[in-house]
C-alpha positions in Angstrom: -5.0 -9.2 26.9 -2.7 -11.7 25.2 -2.8 -11.7 21.4 -1.4 -14.6 19.5 -1.4 -15.4 15.8 -4.6 -17.4 16.0 -6.4 -14.7 18.0 -5.5 -12.1 15.5 -6.7 -14.2 12.6 -10.0 -15.1 14.2 -10.5 -11.5 15.3 -9.8 -10.2 11.8 -12.0 -12.7 10.2 -14.9 -11.9 12.6 -14.5 -8.2 11.9 -14.3 -8.7 8.1 -17.4 -10.9 8.2 -19.4 -7.9 9.3 -18.1 -6.1 6.2 -19.2 -8.7 3.7 -21.7 -6.5 1.9 -19.1 -3.7 1.5 -16.4 -6.3 0.4 -18.6 -7.2 -2.6 -17.9 -3.7 -4.0 -14.8 -4.0 -6.2 -13.5 -0.5 -5.3 -13.9 -1.0 -1.6 -12.4 -4.5 -1.9 -9.3 -3.2 -3.7 -8.8 -0.4 -1.1 -9.2 -2.7 1.9 -7.2 -5.7 0.7 -4.2 -3.9 -0.8 -1.2 -5.1 1.3 -0.5 -1.6 2.6 -4.1 -0.7 3.5 -4.7 -4.1 5.1 -1.5 -3.9 7.1 -2.4 -0.4 8.4 -6.0 -1.5 9.2 -4.9 -4.7 11.0 -2.3 -2.9 13.1 -4.6 0.0 14.1 -7.7 -2.1 14.6 -6.2 -4.9 16.7 -3.8 -2.8 18.8 -4.3 0.4 20.8 -3.2 3.4 18.8 -0.7 4.4 21.5 0.6 0.9 22.1 4.4 1.0 22.5 6.9 -1.0 20.6 9.3 -3.1 22.8 12.0 -1.1 24.5 15.4 -2.8 25.3 17.9 -2.7 28.2 21.1 -0.6 28.0 23.2 -3.8 27.8 21.3 -4.8 24.6 22.4 -1.7 22.6 24.3 -2.6 19.4 28.0 -1.8 19.5 27.7 0.0 16.2 24.6 1.6 14.8 24.8 1.3 11.0 23.7 4.3 9.0 20.6 3.8 6.8 20.3 5.5 3.5 22.5 8.5 2.8 25.5 8.9 5.1 26.1 12.6 4.3 24.0 15.0 2.2 27.2 16.6 1.1 25.5 19.7 -0.3 27.1 23.2 0.0 24.2 24.3 2.3 24.5 21.3 4.6 28.3 21.5 4.8 28.1 25.2 5.8 25.7 24.3 8.6 27.9 21.4 9.7 31.1 23.5 9.9 29.4 25.8 12.5 28.2 22.9 14.6 24.7 23.6 13.3 24.6 26.9 15.2 22.7 28.5 12.2 20.4 25.5 11.6 16.7 26.0 12.2 13.8 23.6 12.0 10.9 25.3 10.2 7.4 24.2 11.2 4.6 25.4 8.9 1.7 24.5 6.7 -1.6 24.1 8.4 -0.6 25.5 11.7 -1.7 28.6 13.6 1.7 29.5 14.9 4.6 28.8 12.4 7.9 28.0 14.2 11.6 28.4 13.5 13.5 26.4 16.1 17.2 26.2 16.9 18.8 23.2 18.4 19.0 25.0 21.7 15.3 25.7 21.6 14.6 22.1 20.8 16.8 21.0 23.7 14.6 23.2 26.0 11.5 21.1 25.2 10.8 18.1 27.5 12.7 15.1 26.2 12.0 11.4 25.8 14.6 8.6 25.9 13.9 5.2 24.4 16.0 2.2 23.5 14.5 0.6 20.4 15.3 -1.5 17.4 15.7 -0.1 14.0 14.6 -2.6 11.3 15.8 -1.8 7.8 14.0 -2.9 4.7 17.4 -4.3 3.5 17.2 -6.9 6.2 19.5 -5.7 9.0 18.6 -4.4 12.5 20.3 -2.4 15.2 19.3 -1.3 18.7 20.0 2.2 19.8 19.2 4.7 22.6 17.5 7.8 21.2 16.9 11.1 22.9 14.7 13.8 21.5 11.5 15.9 21.6 8.2 14.1 21.1 6.8 15.4 17.8 3.5 16.0 19.5 5.0 18.7 21.6 6.3 20.6 18.6 3.0 20.2 16.8 1.1 21.4 19.9 3.4 24.4 20.1 2.7 25.2 16.5 -1.1 24.7 17.1 -1.9 22.2 14.4 -5.1 23.0 12.6 -8.0 20.5 12.4 -7.6 20.1 8.6 -4.1 18.8 8.9 -4.1 15.0 8.1 -0.4 14.4 7.3 3.0 15.6 8.6 5.6 16.0 5.8 9.3 16.0 6.8 11.6 17.7 4.4 15.3 16.9 4.5 18.7 18.4 3.6 19.5 15.5 1.3 18.7 16.3 -2.4 19.5 12.7 -3.5 21.6 14.2 -6.3 18.6 15.4 -8.2 17.8 18.6 -6.5 14.2 17.5 -5.8 14.8 16.9 -2.1 14.3 13.9 0.1 11.1 13.8 2.1 8.9 11.5 4.1 5.5 11.7 5.7 3.3 10.2 8.4 -0.3 10.7 9.4 -1.6 12.3 12.6 -1.9 8.9 14.4 1.8 8.2 14.1 2.8 11.8 14.6 1.1 11.9 18.0 2.4 8.5 19.1 4.4 8.7 22.4 7.5 7.1 20.8 7.5 9.3 17.7 10.3 11.8 18.5 12.6 14.3 16.8 15.9 12.8 17.9 19.1 14.8 18.4 21.1 12.2 20.3 22.0 8.5 19.8 23.6 6.5 22.6 24.1 9.6 24.7 26.0 11.4 22.0 24.9 14.1 19.6 23.9 12.6 16.3 26.7 12.0 13.9 26.4 13.1 10.3 26.0 9.5 9.2 23.1 9.0 11.6 21.2 12.2 10.6 22.7 15.2 12.3 21.4 17.5 13.6 17.9 16.1 13.8 16.0 13.0 12.6 12.6 11.4 13.0 12.1 8.3 15.0 8.7 6.8 14.3 9.2 3.5 16.0 6.3 1.6 14.7 7.5 1.8 11.1 10.5 0.5 9.1 13.8 2.3 8.8 13.1 4.1 5.5 10.4 6.2 7.3 13.0 7.5 9.8 13.8 10.7 7.9 17.3 12.2 8.6 18.8 15.7 8.3 15.5 17.4 9.0 15.0 20.9 7.8 11.3 21.6 7.6 8.0 20.1 8.9 4.9 20.8 6.9 1.3 20.0 8.1 -0.9 19.3 5.1 -4.4 17.9 4.3 -3.2 15.9 1.3 0.0 14.4 -0.1 -1.0 15.3 -3.7 1.5 17.6 -5.3 4.3 16.9 -2.8 7.1 15.1 -4.6 5.6 12.4 -6.7 2.4 12.4 -4.6 3.0 9.0 -2.9 4.2 10.3 0.4 8.0 9.9 0.3 11.1 9.7 -1.8 11.3 5.9 -1.9 7.6 5.6 -2.3 7.8 7.8 -5.3 10.9 6.3 -6.9 11.0 2.6 -5.8 7.4 1.7 -5.1 7.8 1.3 -1.4 4.6 1.2 0.7 3.7 4.5 2.2 2.7 2.7 5.4 5.6 0.6 6.7 4.2 -0.5 10.0 6.0 -3.2 12.1 
């Protein structure tokens, strides 16, 4: 099926026509037509939930992959882990799971891997193409036996952003189980550099760069984002008003 701009608009209009009665309700209308909610609705209604983003050829990889956000957490705890080559680092997986995990890099390397060459699109306006290798997040969540009540996956990072509150991001189950959502430990066939998120970062390829959390320390499955950080789902969502859903 070929989708062009006109097809999308006509399809969206036809679908919305069936919701005319609901749309007269102010609360429903505000929820549906906020930019973020409409964007999420359009992407997930008009595309398959497991539709893949475009993957590139090796000769299209950018010569330099610019770091996004923080280039080094530079905390005493992070520096201690870095000095030992992250031998003592562990990824904690908990929250609404039946089997909490504590995974070393070696254990993550033992999981089946996925490689993908994708484009990183930053909210600041720049892009870069890189080859990522890592573990599909779904495999880790399956190993932890995610409970039915878990709606969101929260990713806690080593970067405290200078305030001690901790950098975090979150995605929902749909994006968490997408085939291209991986916990990446290599970029362009090399272990992640500190600037690019060592030892582990998220790649959620259908969203903008600020959703790609770096320096991962802990994954938490939750039913609600209330009470986590500022309650809006991520550091930049809390502090700069960024949309929680940043689909591309």
